[in-house]
C-alpha positions in Angstrom: -158.1 111.7 -78.1 -156.3 108.3 -78.2 -153.7 107.2 -80.7 -154.4 106.4 -84.3 -153.4 103.0 -85.6 -151.4 104.1 -88.7 -150.6 100.7 -90.0 -154.2 99.5 -89.9 -155.4 102.7 -91.5 -152.9 102.4 -94.4 -154.0 98.7 -94.8 -157.6 100.0 -95.0 -156.6 102.3 -97.8 -154.6 99.5 -99.6 -151.4 101.5 -99.6 -147.9 100.9 -98.2 -146.3 103.3 -95.8 -145.5 106.3 -98.0 -142.4 107.4 -96.2 -141.6 111.1 -95.6 -144.2 113.6 -96.6 -144.2 114.4 -100.4 -146.6 115.8 -103.0 -147.0 112.4 -104.8 -147.6 110.6 -101.5 -150.2 113.1 -100.5 -152.1 112.7 -103.8 -151.9 108.9 -103.5 -153.3 108.9 -100.0 -156.1 111.2 -101.0 -157.0 109.2 -104.0 -157.0 105.9 -102.0 -159.2 107.5 -99.3 -162.0 108.7 -101.6 -161.9 105.5 -103.6 -162.1 103.1 -100.7 -163.8 104.9 -97.8 -167.3 105.9 -98.7 -169.0 109.2 -97.7 -172.1 107.8 -95.9 -174.7 108.5 -93.3 -175.3 104.9 -92.2 -174.8 105.4 -88.5 -177.5 108.2 -88.4 -180.0 105.9 -90.0 -179.1 103.0 -87.7 -179.6 105.3 -84.7 -175.9 105.0 -83.7 -174.5 108.2 -82.1 -171.0 109.3 -83.2 -168.7 112.2 -82.3 -166.2 114.4 -84.1 -163.2 112.7 -82.3 -160.9 111.9 -85.2 -159.5 108.8 -83.5 -163.0 107.4 -83.0 -163.8 108.2 -86.6 -160.6 106.4 -87.7 -161.5 103.3 -85.6 -164.9 103.1 -87.2 -163.3 103.5 -90.7 -160.7 100.9 -90.1 -162.3 98.4 -87.7 -165.9 98.8 -88.7 -165.3 99.2 -92.5 -167.4 102.3 -92.5 -167.1 105.8 -93.7 -168.9 108.8 -92.5 -169.4 112.4 -93.5 -167.0 115.4 -93.5 -166.4 115.6 -89.8 -165.5 111.9 -89.7 -163.7 111.6 -93.0 -161.6 114.7 -92.9 -161.0 114.4 -89.2 -159.7 110.9 -89.5 -157.6 111.7 -92.6 -156.1 114.7 -90.9 -155.1 112.4 -88.0 -153.5 110.0 -90.4 -151.6 112.7 -92.3 -150.4 114.3 -89.1 -149.2 110.9 -87.9 -147.2 110.5 -91.1 -145.6 113.9 -90.6 -147.7 116.2 -92.7 -148.5 119.8 -91.5 -152.3 119.8 -91.4 -154.8 122.4 -90.3 -158.6 122.2 -89.7 -160.8 125.0 -91.0 -164.5 125.9 -90.6 -166.4 125.5 -93.9 -169.8 125.9 -95.2 -171.4 123.8 -98.0 -174.3 125.3 -100.0 -176.8 123.1 -101.8 -178.1 124.0 -105.2 -181.7 124.3 -104.0 -182.6 126.4 -100.9 -181.8 129.7 -99.5 -178.5 128.9 -97.6 -176.2 131.9 -98.1 -172.5 131.6 -98.9 -170.2 131.5 -95.9 -168.4 129.2 -93.4 -171.4 128.2 -91.3 -169.5 125.2 -89.9 -171.6 122.5 -91.6 -168.3 121.4 -93.2 -164.7 120.6 -92.0 -162.1 121.6 -94.6 -158.4 120.9 -94.5 -155.2 122.4 -95.7 -151.7 120.8 -95.9 -148.7 123.1 -95.7 -145.0 123.1 -96.5 -145.2 120.8 -99.6 -144.0 123.0 -102.5 -144.3 121.9 -106.1 -144.2 123.6 -109.5 -148.0 123.9 -109.5 -148.0 125.0 -105.9 -145.0 127.2 -105.1 -146.0 128.1 -101.6 -146.6 124.5 -100.7 -150.2 124.9 -99.5 -152.8 122.4 -100.6 -156.6 122.2 -100.3 -157.3 118.7 -99.1 -160.8 117.3 -98.7 -161.9 113.6 -98.6 -165.2 114.7 -97.1 -166.9 116.5 -100.0 -168.7 113.5 -101.5 -168.7 113.8 -105.2 -166.0 116.5 -105.3 -162.2 116.1 -105.0 -160.4 113.1 -106.1 -157.0 114.6 -105.5 -155.8 117.7 -103.5 -155.7 121.1 -105.3 -153.1 123.8 -104.9 -154.5 126.5 -102.7 -154.4 129.2 -105.4 -157.0 130.7 -107.7 -157.7 128.6 -110.7 -159.8 126.2 -112.7 -159.2 122.5 -112.3 -160.5 119.3 -113.9 -160.7 115.9 -112.2 -162.5 113.1 -114.1 -165.9 114.5 -115.4 -165.9 117.5 -113.1 -164.5 121.0 -113.4 -163.9 123.1 -110.3 -162.9 126.6 -109.5 -160.9 127.8 -106.5 -161.0 131.5 -105.7 -160.9 134.0 -102.9 -164.2 134.0 -101.0 -166.4 137.0 -101.2 -168.3 135.8 -98.1 -165.3 135.0 -95.8 -162.6 137.8 -95.8 -159.3 136.1 -96.2 -161.0 132.8 -96.9 -161.5 130.6 -100.0 -164.3 129.5 -102.2 -164.6 126.1 -103.9 -167.2 126.1 -106.8 -168.3 122.6 -107.8 -169.1 121.4 -111.3 -172.7 122.0 -112.4 -173.1 118.2 -112.5 -172.0 117.9 -108.9 -174.2 117.4 -106.0 -173.8 120.8 -104.4 -173.1 124.4 -105.5 -169.9 125.2 -103.5 -168.1 125.6 -100.3 -166.6 128.6 -98.4 -163.9 128.1 -95.8 -161.9 130.3 -93.5 -158.1 130.0 -93.1 -158.3 130.4 -89.3 -157.3 127.3 -87.6 -160.1 125.2 -86.0 -160.4 122.0 -84.0 -163.0 119.3 -83.0 -164.7 121.6 -80.5 -165.6 124.0 -83.3 -167.7 121.3 -84.9 -169.2 119.4 -82.0 -172.5 121.3 -81.7 -173.1 121.4 -85.5 -172.4 117.6 -85.7 -175.2 117.0 -83.1 -177.5 119.2 -85.1 -176.7 117.6 -88.4 -177.0 114.0 -87.2 -180.1 114.4 -85.0 -182.3 117.2 -86.3 -185.4 116.3 -88.3 -184.6 119.2 -90.5 -181.2 117.9 -91.4 -180.7 116.4 -94.9 -178.5 113.8 -93.4 -181.4 112.6 -91.2 -184.1 112.9 -93.8 -182.3 111.1 -96.6 -179.8 108.2 -96.4 -176.7 108.7 -98.7 -173.7 106.8 -99.7 -171.2 108.1 -102.2 -167.9 106.7 -103.5 -165.5 108.5 -105.8 -163.9 106.9 -108.8 -161.0 108.4 -110.9 -163.5 108.6 -113.7 -166.6 109.7 -111.8 -168.8 109.0 -108.8 -171.6 106.8 -107.7 -174.2 108.2 -105.3 -177.0 106.4 -103.5 -179.6 108.8 -102.1 -182.4 106.9 -100.5 -183.4 104.4 -103.2 -182.0 106.3 -106.2 -178.6 105.4 -107.6 -176.9 108.2 -109.6 -173.6 107.5 -111.6 -171.8 110.4 -113.2 -168.8 109.9 -115.6 -167.7 111.0 -119.0 -170.7 109.3 -120.6 -173.0 111.6 -118.6 -175.4 111.1 -115.7 -177.5 107.9 -115.2 -180.2 107.3 -112.6 -182.1 104.2 -111.5 -184.4 103.4 -108.7 -183.5 100.4 -106.4 -186.6 99.4 -104.6 -185.9 95.8 -103.5 -184.3 95.4 -100.2 -181.9 92.6 -101.4 -180.7 94.7 -104.4 -180.3 97.8 -102.1 -178.2 95.9 -99.6 -176.3 94.3 -102.5 -175.4 97.8 -103.8 -174.2 98.9 -100.4 -171.9 95.9 -100.2 -170.6 95.7 -103.8 -170.5 99.4 -104.9 -169.8 101.2 -101.6 -168.0 98.5 -99.6 -170.6 98.5 -96.8 -171.3 94.9 -96.1 -173.0 95.6 -92.8 -171.8 92.3 -91.3 -172.0 93.7 -87.8 -175.7 94.8 -88.2 -178.4 92.5 -86.9 -181.2 91.2 -89.1 -183.7 93.3 -87.1 -181.6 96.4 -87.6 -181.3 95.8 -91.3 -185.1 95.5 -91.6 -185.6 98.7 -89.6 -183.0 100.5 -91.8 -184.7 99.4 -95.0 -188.1 100.3 -93.7 -186.8 103.8 -92.9 -185.1 104.3 -96.2 -187.9 102.9 -98.3 -190.6 104.8 -96.5 -188.7 108.0 -97.1 -188.4 107.0 -100.7 -192.1 106.6 -101.1 -192.7 110.0 -99.4 -190.3 111.5 -101.9 -192.1 109.9 -104.8 -195.4 111.2 -103.6 -194.1 114.8 -103.4 -192.6 114.5 -106.9 -196.0 113.3 -108.3 -197.8 116.1 -106.5 -195.8 118.8 -108.1 
């Protein structure tokens, strides 16, 4: 791994250098990351290979004005926090969808983070659950202790995992996009996620490959684009609408998710739209056939 450009990364987040590690600074960095760097699978649908190298991910986030999914977002964020002096650890995690038969447990389809040695009244032992790669979940870090928490329109629960001895379980709000996530406390590193990343980014069975997604957290909610369906969740409830014109779809990417795609050729934009729209029509046909 090379060196991470801290100044450029902070500029991407729109924050000044936070100084020495502190609880308020950690929360501010977390908020800025999820609000400005989208969770997205664009490179997969453009046919561009990526790795789990956190510096590569950071360079794409900063220079390419992109985001990524958990291996990219949390890997890069961990690199930034480490460079700023925070004590960060990677952990194997496992996200379970609401539909399907995936059992609880840390099956390594997710990279989770903890930050240590930052005590606060709400977190006496100084250990925080940090995750900028859970899409429509965390807006700010949570104390790594059992409890119920509310952030914007979502209620979460952190508890000891029943599937991972010594590990933890994050239960998402029923309005969220997934059921929950288990993670171990054993330390992990990029090599632990490399094979899983290849599978998730290339396998025809992967949800990331089948359906394009872009998600961007707000303090009061979340905007999620899956294929051609835009879903917004906030205190007013859940709203959905289809976006089936190419110009409107690319406009959403630029305006709502900060993905202008200035570096993508006209031919590649056309190919991306054909792929996304074809998948949307297939999804519609399946819905109508039920």
